[in-house]
C-alpha positions as CSV (number, residue, x, y, z in Angstrom):
1,M,93.7,112.5,113.5
2,L,96.1,114.8,113.6
3,A,97.0,114.7,110.0
4,Y,93.5,115.6,109.7
5,Y,93.4,118.7,112.1
6,F,96.5,119.9,109.9
7,K,94.0,119.4,106.8
8,L,91.2,121.6,108.2
9,G,93.7,124.2,109.4
10,L,94.6,124.3,105.7
11,R,90.9,125.1,105.3
12,S,90.6,127.0,107.9
13,L,93.1,129.5,105.4
14,R,90.4,130.5,103.5
15,R,87.8,131.5,105.9
16,N,87.9,135.4,107.0
17,P,90.8,135.4,104.0
18,F,91.8,139.0,105.2
19,L,92.0,138.0,108.8
20,T,94.0,135.3,107.8
21,A,96.4,137.2,105.5
22,L,96.4,140.1,107.9
23,M,98.0,137.3,111.1
24,I,100.5,135.6,108.3
25,L,102.3,139.1,106.9
26,T,102.2,140.3,110.8
27,L,104.0,137.4,112.1
28,A,105.9,137.2,108.4
29,I,107.5,140.9,108.8
30,G,108.4,139.8,112.6
31,V,110.0,136.9,111.8
32,A,112.0,138.5,109.1
33,A,113.1,141.1,111.3
34,S,114.4,139.5,113.9
35,M,116.2,136.7,111.7
36,S,117.8,138.9,109.6
37,T,119.6,140.7,112.7
38,L,119.8,137.1,114.0
39,T,121.5,135.7,111.2
40,V,124.1,138.7,110.8
41,L,124.9,138.2,115.2
42,R,125.2,134.5,114.6
43,A,127.6,135.0,111.6
44,M,129.4,137.7,113.5
45,S,130.0,135.8,116.8
46,G,130.2,132.6,115.7
47,D,133.2,130.0,116.6
48,P,135.5,129.7,113.1
49,I,137.1,126.9,114.4
50,P,134.8,125.0,117.2
51,H,136.7,121.6,117.1
52,K,140.1,123.5,118.2
53,S,139.6,127.3,119.3
54,D,140.7,126.3,122.8
55,R,143.7,124.8,121.0
56,L,144.7,128.2,119.5
57,F,146.3,131.5,120.7
58,V,147.4,134.2,119.8
59,V,150.6,135.8,122.0
60,Q,150.5,139.6,123.2
61,V,154.3,140.3,124.1
62,D,153.5,143.6,125.8
63,N,156.8,145.9,124.6
64,Y,155.3,148.9,125.6
65,P,157.7,151.3,127.6
66,A,157.6,151.6,131.5
67,D,155.5,155.0,131.5
68,T,152.6,153.7,129.8
69,E,149.4,153.8,131.9
70,V,148.3,151.0,134.2
71,G,145.3,148.7,132.9
72,E,146.3,149.8,129.4
73,E,145.5,146.3,126.8
74,P,148.9,145.4,125.2
75,S,149.2,146.3,121.8
76,D,147.7,143.7,119.5
77,H,150.5,142.8,117.3
78,V,154.4,141.9,118.0
79,S,157.6,143.3,117.0
80,W,160.0,141.2,114.4
81,L,162.4,140.6,117.9
82,D,159.9,139.2,119.8
83,A,158.3,136.9,117.0
84,K,161.6,136.1,115.8
85,E,163.0,134.8,119.4
86,L,158.9,133.0,119.8
87,L,159.4,131.1,116.3
88,N,163.1,129.9,117.6
89,A,161.7,128.5,120.9
90,G,159.9,126.2,118.9
91,D,157.2,126.0,121.8
92,G,153.8,124.5,120.8
93,L,152.9,122.1,118.2
94,R,152.8,124.6,115.7
95,R,153.4,128.1,115.2
96,S,153.2,131.3,112.9
97,A,154.5,135.1,112.9
98,M,152.5,136.7,110.1
99,Y,151.6,140.3,108.8
100,A,150.0,141.5,105.6
101,V,151.8,142.6,102.8
102,G,150.6,143.8,99.1
103,G,151.9,144.6,95.9
104,V,151.9,144.2,92.2
105,T,151.0,140.6,90.3
106,E,152.7,141.2,86.6
107,F,151.4,139.2,83.7
108,A,153.3,138.0,80.5
109,D,151.2,140.4,78.6
110,G,152.7,143.3,80.8
111,S,149.7,144.1,81.9
112,N,149.1,143.8,86.4
113,S,147.2,143.5,89.2
114,L,147.1,144.8,92.9
115,V,147.1,141.5,95.2
116,S,146.9,141.5,98.5
117,G,148.4,139.2,100.5
118,M,149.8,137.6,103.9
119,A,153.0,136.8,104.7
120,V,153.3,133.7,107.0
121,N,155.2,130.4,108.1
122,R,154.4,127.5,106.9
123,D,152.2,126.0,109.8
124,F,150.0,128.9,109.0
125,F,148.2,126.4,106.8
126,A,147.6,123.1,109.1
127,M,147.7,125.3,112.3
128,F,144.2,126.9,110.6
129,E,142.9,124.0,108.8
130,V,143.5,125.6,105.7
131,P,142.4,123.0,102.5
132,F,143.8,123.0,99.3
133,R,142.9,122.3,95.4
134,F,146.0,121.8,94.1
135,G,149.4,121.4,95.9
136,N,150.2,122.2,99.1
137,A,151.7,124.6,101.6
138,W,155.5,125.1,100.6
139,S,158.3,122.5,102.5
140,A,160.2,123.0,105.7
141,E,163.4,123.8,103.8
142,S,161.3,126.6,101.3
143,D,160.3,128.0,104.7
144,A,163.2,128.3,106.8
145,Q,165.5,129.5,103.9
146,G,162.5,131.9,102.3
147,A,162.2,130.5,98.8
148,D,160.2,132.5,96.1
149,E,157.2,130.0,96.4
150,V,153.6,131.2,96.6
151,V,150.5,129.8,97.4
152,L,147.6,131.2,95.7
153,S,143.7,131.7,97.0
154,D,140.9,129.9,94.9
155,A,139.0,133.1,93.8
156,F,142.5,134.4,92.5
157,A,143.9,131.0,90.9
158,H,140.6,131.0,88.9
159,R,140.7,134.5,87.7
160,L,144.2,133.7,86.6
161,Y,143.7,129.8,84.9
162,G,140.7,129.1,85.2
163,D,139.6,125.2,86.6
164,A,143.4,124.1,85.5
165,D,146.6,123.4,87.9
166,P,148.8,126.0,87.8
167,T,151.4,124.7,90.4
168,G,154.5,124.5,89.3
169,K,154.4,127.4,87.0
170,T,156.1,130.7,87.5
171,L,154.3,134.0,88.3
172,R,155.8,137.5,89.1
173,V,154.7,138.6,92.2
174,M,156.0,141.7,94.3
175,G,158.7,142.1,92.3
176,R,159.9,138.0,92.4
177,D,159.6,135.1,89.9
178,R,158.1,132.8,91.9
179,T,157.0,129.4,92.0
180,I,153.0,128.4,92.6
181,V,153.4,125.3,94.8
182,G,149.8,125.7,95.9
183,V,146.1,126.4,95.2
184,L,143.7,127.0,98.3
185,A,140.1,125.4,98.3
186,D,137.1,127.4,99.0
187,W,137.9,128.9,102.6
188,Q,136.5,132.0,103.8
189,P,136.5,132.0,107.7
190,M,133.9,134.5,109.5
191,P,135.3,136.6,110.6
192,K,139.1,136.5,109.4
193,Y,139.9,135.4,112.9
194,Y,143.4,135.0,112.1
195,W,144.0,138.6,111.1
196,L,141.8,140.8,113.3
197,V,143.1,144.2,112.6
198,G,139.5,146.1,112.0
199,G,137.5,147.4,109.7
200,P,136.5,145.1,106.9
201,N,139.2,142.7,106.9
202,R,137.5,141.2,109.3
203,F,134.9,139.9,107.0
204,S,136.3,140.1,104.0
205,E,137.8,137.5,101.1
206,T,140.6,135.4,101.8
207,D,144.0,137.1,100.5
208,D,144.9,136.8,97.2
209,V,148.4,135.4,97.6
210,F,150.2,133.9,100.7
211,V,154.5,134.2,100.2
212,P,157.5,132.4,103.2
213,L,157.8,134.8,105.9
214,H,161.4,135.0,106.0
215,N,161.2,135.2,102.1
216,A,159.1,138.9,102.7
217,L,161.8,139.9,105.3
218,A,164.6,139.2,102.9
219,N,162.7,141.0,99.9
220,E,161.7,143.8,102.4
221,L,158.1,143.5,101.7
222,D,156.9,146.5,104.1
223,P,153.8,145.9,106.1
224,N,150.2,146.8,104.3
225,G,148.8,147.8,107.4
226,N,149.0,149.7,110.8
227,V,152.6,149.9,112.6
228,N,152.9,151.1,116.1
229,C,156.1,152.4,117.8
230,S,156.7,153.5,120.7
231,G,159.7,155.5,122.0
232,D,161.9,157.5,119.3
233,G,160.8,155.0,116.3
234,P,163.0,152.9,114.2
235,E,166.1,153.7,112.7
236,P,165.6,154.2,108.5
237,G,165.2,151.8,106.3
238,F,163.4,148.4,107.1
239,T,166.0,146.4,108.8
240,G,165.3,149.5,111.1
241,L,161.7,148.6,111.2
242,L,162.9,145.1,112.5
243,N,165.8,145.7,115.3
244,S,162.9,148.1,116.5
245,E,160.4,148.1,119.1
246,C,157.7,148.5,116.2
247,V,154.9,146.1,115.9
248,F,153.5,145.0,112.9
249,M,152.9,141.1,113.3
250,Q,150.5,138.5,114.8
251,Y,152.0,135.5,116.4
252,W,149.9,132.2,117.2
253,V,150.4,129.0,118.5
254,E,148.5,125.6,118.6
255,L,149.0,123.6,121.6
256,A,148.5,119.9,121.7
257,G,145.9,120.3,124.7
258,M,143.8,123.0,127.3
259,A,146.4,121.7,129.7
260,D,149.4,123.2,127.7
261,R,148.1,126.6,128.3
262,E,150.0,127.2,131.7
263,A,152.6,125.3,130.8
264,Y,153.2,127.6,127.8
265,R,152.4,130.9,129.9
266,S,155.4,130.0,132.4
267,R,157.5,129.9,129.1
268,L,156.3,132.9,128.4
269,A,157.1,135.0,131.5
270,A,160.1,133.1,131.5
271,Y,161.2,134.6,128.1
272,V,159.9,138.3,129.4
273,E,162.1,138.0,132.8
274,T,165.3,137.0,130.3
275,Q,164.3,140.3,127.9
276,K,164.0,142.8,131.3
277,T,167.9,141.5,132.2
278,L,168.6,142.9,128.6
279,G,166.6,146.0,129.3
280,R,163.2,145.4,127.1
281,L,160.0,144.3,128.1
282,P,159.7,146.8,130.9
283,V,155.7,146.1,131.7
284,G,156.2,142.7,129.9
285,E,154.9,140.9,132.8
286,R,151.2,142.1,131.1
287,S,151.6,139.7,128.0
288,R,148.9,137.8,127.6
289,L,148.1,134.1,125.7
290,L,144.4,134.4,124.1
291,N,142.6,131.4,122.5
292,V,140.0,132.3,119.6
293,T,136.9,133.4,121.4
294,E,138.8,135.4,124.0
295,W,140.6,136.8,121.1
296,M,137.4,137.9,119.0
297,R,136.0,139.5,122.2
298,V,139.1,141.4,123.0
299,Q,138.9,142.5,119.1
300,R,135.2,143.4,119.8
301,V,134.1,141.5,116.6
302,L,130.8,141.8,117.9
303,G,129.7,145.2,118.2
304,D,127.4,146.6,120.7
305,D,124.8,148.3,117.6
306,T,124.4,144.7,116.4
307,I,123.7,143.2,119.2
308,L,121.1,146.3,120.1
309,Q,119.9,145.6,116.6
310,T,119.0,142.1,117.6
311,L,117.1,142.6,120.4
312,L,115.2,145.5,118.8
313,A,114.2,143.1,116.6
314,A,113.1,140.4,119.0
315,G,111.0,142.8,120.7
316,F,109.6,143.8,117.6
317,L,108.5,140.4,116.8
318,L,107.1,140.1,120.5
319,V,104.9,142.7,119.5
320,C,103.6,140.8,116.6
321,I,103.1,137.6,118.3
322,V,100.4,140.0,120.8
323,N,98.8,141.3,118.0
324,T,98.4,138.2,116.7
325,V,96.9,136.9,119.5
326,G,94.2,139.2,119.2
327,L,93.9,138.3,115.7
328,L,93.3,134.5,116.3
329,L,90.8,135.4,119.4
330,A,89.1,137.3,116.9
331,K,89.4,134.3,114.3
332,F,88.4,131.5,116.8
333,S,86.0,133.4,118.5
334,G,83.9,132.9,115.1
335,H,83.9,129.2,115.5
336,A,81.8,129.7,118.8
337,G,78.6,127.5,117.0
338,E,81.1,124.9,115.4
339,I,82.8,124.2,118.6
340,G,79.6,124.2,120.6
341,V,78.4,121.1,117.9
342,R,81.5,119.5,118.4
343,R,81.6,119.4,122.1
344,A,77.5,118.1,122.1
345,L,78.8,115.1,119.9
346,G,81.1,114.1,122.1
347,A,84.5,115.8,121.0
348,T,86.7,116.8,123.9
349,R,88.5,119.7,125.3
350,R,91.8,117.9,124.4
351,Q,90.6,117.8,120.9
352,L,89.5,120.9,120.5
353,F,92.7,122.3,121.5
354,Q,94.8,119.9,119.4
355,Q,92.6,121.1,116.4
356,Y,92.7,124.7,116.7
357,L,96.6,124.8,117.7
358,I,97.2,123.1,114.8
359,Q,95.5,125.9,113.1
360,A,97.5,128.4,114.5
361,G,100.6,125.9,113.6
362,V,99.3,126.2,109.8
363,I,99.4,130.1,110.2
364,G,102.7,130.1,111.5
365,L,104.5,128.1,108.5
366,A,102.6,130.3,105.6
367,G,103.7,133.3,107.5
368,G,107.1,131.1,108.1
369,V,107.0,130.7,104.0
370,L,106.7,134.4,103.8
371,G,109.1,135.2,106.4
372,V,111.6,133.6,104.5
373,G,111.0,135.9,101.6
374,L,111.1,138.9,103.6
375,T,113.9,137.8,105.6
376,F,116.2,137.8,102.0
377,G,114.8,141.1,101.4
378,G,115.7,142.3,104.6
379,L,119.2,140.7,104.4
380,A,119.7,142.4,100.9
381,L,119.4,145.5,103.0
382,I,121.6,145.2,105.6
383,A,124.0,143.7,103.1
384,R,123.9,147.5,101.4
385,Q,125.2,149.1,104.5
386,S,129.1,148.1,103.8
387,A,131.4,145.7,102.1
388,E,132.0,143.8,105.7
389,V,128.1,143.6,106.6
390,A,127.7,142.3,103.1
391,A,129.9,139.4,103.8
392,V,127.9,138.2,106.6
393,A,124.5,139.2,105.7
394,R,124.0,135.5,103.9
395,M,121.0,133.1,104.8
396,D,122.4,129.6,104.9
397,S,120.1,126.2,105.2
398,T,120.4,126.4,109.3
399,M,119.1,129.8,109.3
400,L,116.5,128.5,106.3
401,L,115.2,125.9,108.7
402,V,115.2,128.4,112.7
403,T,112.9,131.0,110.3
404,L,110.6,128.8,109.8
405,G,110.5,127.0,113.1
406,V,110.3,130.5,114.9
407,A,107.1,131.6,112.7
408,I,105.4,128.3,113.5
409,L,106.6,128.2,117.1
410,A,105.8,131.9,117.4
411,A,102.1,131.1,116.0
412,V,101.8,127.9,118.3
413,L,103.1,130.7,121.4
414,A,100.2,133.4,119.9
415,G,97.5,130.5,119.6
416,L,97.8,129.4,123.3
417,L,95.5,131.6,124.9
418,P,92.7,132.2,121.9
419,T,93.0,128.3,121.7
420,W,92.3,127.9,125.5
421,R,89.4,130.6,125.4
422,A,87.7,128.7,122.5
423,C,87.7,125.5,124.3
424,Q,85.6,127.1,127.2
425,T,82.9,127.1,125.1
426,L,79.8,125.8,126.7
427,P,77.9,123.5,124.0
428,A,74.3,124.0,125.8
429,I,74.8,128.2,125.3
430,Q,76.2,127.4,121.7
431,L,73.0,125.1,120.8
432,K,70.4,127.0,122.4
433,T,71.7,130.2,120.1
434,Q,71.8,128.5,117.1
């Protein structure tokens, strides 16, 4: 019977074509507006590594001077002085200090290309579950010795070598001849939670190259980003930067489980107290440990403007549903005679309710199909705002199904009142008027 009602719903699309088209278009526009913004919201607010986000922590060691205002947030980054001590302590299942680097890749034909990169420890790749297409991360020995090795991103390797395996080859990157030990598979976490430094970096493509942290420090690769210094600043030169309270690194640690968080926090507090005896970290007790979702919240990955736009779009969808209610009332009122005859022939109100609610669902399905197309158009317009927004304004299969589902649900909700009103038709009155 339901299949029969569905066929009737398809046939009903041809009755009152103008009214039907108006309902479909109204739903489609409302769905497209809401789903476009919801798609962006979902991409920005989603957990990028849900199965272990509660075990990955960024460590903030507050090395601000003693006269820092009460309530001020610790710096987003740490100094090499603190990162080095945390690495040497060896706490946690895995750990990595990191900072952004940049430079030039030189080719055999004399040409060159600018590259963006990250200087990281070996544990970075396992900690963030970075997939490899060829090779692997550098060895523990290379990590400690700062060997001239490099891991390439999938996009950068494809641009240089196509689909061939380049591991073992030498590439001159940032002034050094480096051996390629690995090539990443397609990997672009959204957002780039391991390096949230604001601006387009939050949703940008994966960095071109990854080099050993100790190699970057030994070859004095300058930070490619902000360096914040308190007090009198560092002594001249790269060595002065490393020996100063200037912050330019992030430090991440992976713990074996949630229960280890308090233990690590206690060890961090003990480290702060030890440094206080050496005349450092006067407000170090404000240092903290934040997991992935907490870190994203602190960094305000999801802006207030995005939330506001989503709420406004949801409100617009509600207005469209209300308008559809009125249009369905007008459409179903024209079926009063048909309903009266069916009731006189023995059709129950429940059967009529099912029939006309399914008709509303068919209209919602048609509106959803059109809404999907309009959603793609809406995302294309949103993507034109900036490169950062373009990275997240993408429809996936999940959101595609959700879009269709929202359209059908909206039509069914809109059809509840008109369907109920239609079922209240008295057959005797309708038969007398025929």
